[in-house]
C-alpha positions as CSV (number, residue, x, y, z in Angstrom):
1,M,-23.2,-22.6,25.0
2,N,-26.3,-21.5,22.2
3,K,-25.8,-20.4,18.2
4,R,-25.5,-17.0,18.6
5,N,-23.0,-16.8,20.9
6,L,-21.6,-20.1,19.0
7,G,-21.1,-17.5,16.5
8,Y,-19.9,-14.4,18.1
9,K,-16.8,-16.9,19.5
10,F,-16.0,-17.7,16.0
11,E,-16.3,-14.3,13.6
12,K,-13.8,-13.0,17.3
13,E,-11.6,-16.4,16.7
14,F,-11.3,-15.1,12.8
15,G,-10.5,-11.5,14.0
16,N,-7.6,-12.9,15.7
17,W,-6.4,-14.3,12.4
18,L,-7.9,-11.4,10.5
19,K,-4.9,-8.6,13.0
20,K,-2.1,-11.5,12.4
21,E,-2.0,-11.9,9.2
22,F,-2.8,-8.0,8.0
23,A,-1.1,-4.9,8.8
24,F,-4.3,-2.8,9.0
25,I,-7.9,-4.1,10.3
26,I,-11.7,-2.7,11.3
27,K,-13.7,-4.6,13.4
28,L,-17.3,-3.5,12.4
29,P,-19.4,-2.7,14.5
30,D,-22.8,-4.9,15.1
31,T,-26.0,-4.6,16.9
32,R,-25.1,-6.6,19.8
33,S,-21.9,-5.3,20.3
34,L,-23.1,-1.6,20.2
35,R,-26.2,-2.9,22.8
36,L,-25.1,-1.2,25.6
37,K,-23.5,1.4,23.8
38,S,-26.7,2.3,21.8
39,K,-29.2,2.3,24.9
40,I,-27.2,4.8,26.2
41,V,-26.3,6.8,23.9
42,S,-29.9,6.9,21.7
43,Q,-31.2,7.3,25.2
44,Q,-29.4,10.4,25.3
45,A,-30.5,11.3,21.2
46,G,-33.7,10.6,21.2
47,V,-33.1,7.1,18.7
48,A,-33.9,3.7,19.5
49,S,-31.2,1.8,17.4
50,F,-27.4,1.8,15.9
51,Q,-29.4,2.1,12.6
52,E,-30.7,5.6,13.6
53,L,-27.2,6.6,14.9
54,T,-25.6,5.8,11.9
55,G,-28.3,6.1,9.2
56,T,-27.2,2.4,8.0
57,K,-26.9,-0.5,8.5
58,T,-23.8,-3.1,9.1
59,P,-22.4,-3.8,6.2
60,A,-19.9,-6.8,7.5
61,D,-17.9,-7.8,9.8
62,F,-14.3,-6.9,9.3
63,W,-12.8,-4.5,7.0
64,S,-9.2,-4.8,6.5
65,L,-6.2,-3.4,4.4
66,R,-3.7,-5.1,2.8
67,N,-0.5,-4.3,0.2
68,G,-2.7,-1.8,-1.0
69,T,-6.1,-4.1,-1.4
70,S,-9.2,-3.0,0.7
71,F,-11.3,-6.6,2.0
72,L,-14.8,-7.0,3.5
73,W,-16.3,-9.6,5.1
74,E,-18.8,-11.0,6.6
75,C,-18.4,-13.8,9.0
76,K,-21.7,-16.3,9.4
77,H,-21.4,-19.9,11.2
78,T,-23.4,-22.5,11.5
79,I,-23.6,-26.2,13.0
80,N,-25.6,-27.8,10.0
81,K,-23.7,-29.0,7.5
82,S,-25.4,-26.7,4.4
83,L,-25.7,-22.4,5.0
84,P,-29.2,-21.2,4.1
85,F,-29.6,-18.4,1.4
86,D,-31.3,-16.0,3.9
87,R,-28.5,-15.7,6.6
88,I,-26.8,-13.1,4.1
89,S,-29.3,-10.4,4.7
90,Q,-29.9,-8.2,1.5
91,H,-27.8,-5.1,3.4
92,Q,-24.7,-7.3,3.7
93,Y,-25.1,-8.6,0.6
94,E,-25.0,-5.5,-1.3
95,A,-22.7,-4.3,0.6
96,L,-20.2,-7.2,-0.5
97,R,-21.3,-6.3,-3.3
98,Q,-20.2,-3.0,-4.3
99,H,-17.3,-3.2,-1.9
100,Y,-16.3,-5.5,-4.7
101,N,-17.5,-3.1,-7.5
102,E,-15.5,-0.8,-6.3
103,G,-12.0,-2.9,-6.4
104,G,-11.6,-3.4,-3.7
105,E,-12.4,-7.4,-2.7
106,S,-15.2,-9.3,-0.6
107,Y,-15.8,-12.7,1.2
108,L,-18.1,-14.9,3.2
109,V,-16.5,-16.8,5.9
110,I,-18.2,-19.5,7.0
111,G,-17.7,-21.6,9.8
112,F,-18.9,-24.3,10.3
113,N,-19.7,-25.5,14.2
114,N,-16.0,-23.9,15.1
115,E,-14.0,-26.2,13.4
116,E,-13.6,-25.0,10.1
117,A,-14.2,-22.3,8.4
118,Y,-13.7,-21.2,3.8
119,A,-13.6,-18.0,2.3
120,I,-16.2,-17.5,-0.4
121,H,-15.5,-15.0,-2.9
122,I,-19.1,-12.7,-3.8
123,N,-18.6,-13.7,-7.1
124,E,-18.6,-17.3,-6.0
125,W,-21.3,-17.2,-3.8
126,D,-23.3,-15.8,-6.4
127,W,-22.4,-18.9,-8.8
128,L,-23.5,-21.2,-6.2
129,K,-26.4,-20.0,-5.1
130,E,-27.9,-19.4,-8.6
131,K,-26.9,-22.3,-9.4
132,F,-28.8,-24.5,-6.4
133,E,-31.7,-21.3,-6.2
134,N,-32.4,-23.0,-9.5
135,K,-32.4,-26.3,-8.7
136,G,-35.2,-25.5,-5.6
137,R,-32.5,-25.5,-2.9
138,K,-32.4,-22.8,-0.3
139,S,-28.8,-23.3,1.3
140,L,-25.6,-24.4,-0.4
141,P,-24.2,-27.5,1.0
142,K,-20.6,-27.1,3.0
143,M,-19.3,-29.7,0.1
144,W,-20.1,-26.7,-1.9
145,I,-18.3,-24.2,0.1
146,K,-15.5,-26.5,0.5
147,E,-15.3,-26.7,-3.2
148,K,-15.4,-23.2,-4.0
149,A,-13.5,-21.7,-1.1
150,Q,-10.3,-19.4,-1.5
151,F,-9.7,-20.0,1.9
152,K,-9.8,-23.6,4.7
153,F,-9.0,-22.3,7.5
154,E,-8.8,-25.0,10.3
155,R,-9.0,-24.5,14.5
156,R,-5.7,-24.7,15.7
157,T,-5.9,-27.0,19.6
158,P,-5.0,-24.7,22.4
159,S,-1.9,-27.3,22.9
160,Q,-1.2,-25.8,19.3
161,L,-1.2,-22.5,20.5
162,E,1.9,-20.2,22.1
163,G,-0.4,-17.5,23.7
164,E,-3.1,-16.3,24.0
165,D,-3.4,-13.8,21.6
166,K,-2.5,-16.2,18.3
167,A,-5.2,-16.6,16.1
168,R,-7.1,-20.0,17.0
169,Y,-7.6,-20.7,12.4
170,E,-4.9,-21.1,10.5
171,V,-4.8,-21.2,6.7
172,V,-4.5,-24.1,5.2
173,R,-4.8,-23.7,1.5
């Protein structure tokens, strides 16, 4: 399985966890999921991309609500032991930051080789990014992500699952 497919698999499994934990979630459409749909629509509308259709880029992967609090989630997957800072695009960062500034909770969910994942609050991301960029680093080591994460998710094996719709990740912290 190539890197991109691993990322989509991780995103789908994280979405299953969200469905289990939150009363209300929306999977925000991304370029891949809209490619075929937008090709048909864009041909009819005379535009070339999702961005042209909507006037914006997709801000994050998921939006959810729980107990009156809004959450915005952006998933990233890596097979390495660090996450390059440039994996978070400027428009995604700005959407997460604006959502938080307006009273919501914003998280980057970083999956490592589909075994474990960590949710980092946007404020922690800012702090860590500044700290490591000041040291000349271009990526954030897993060790620091693990230490600063608000949530840790561990992958469950198929024998631990009760049904196909069950989330493959569970919160352990």
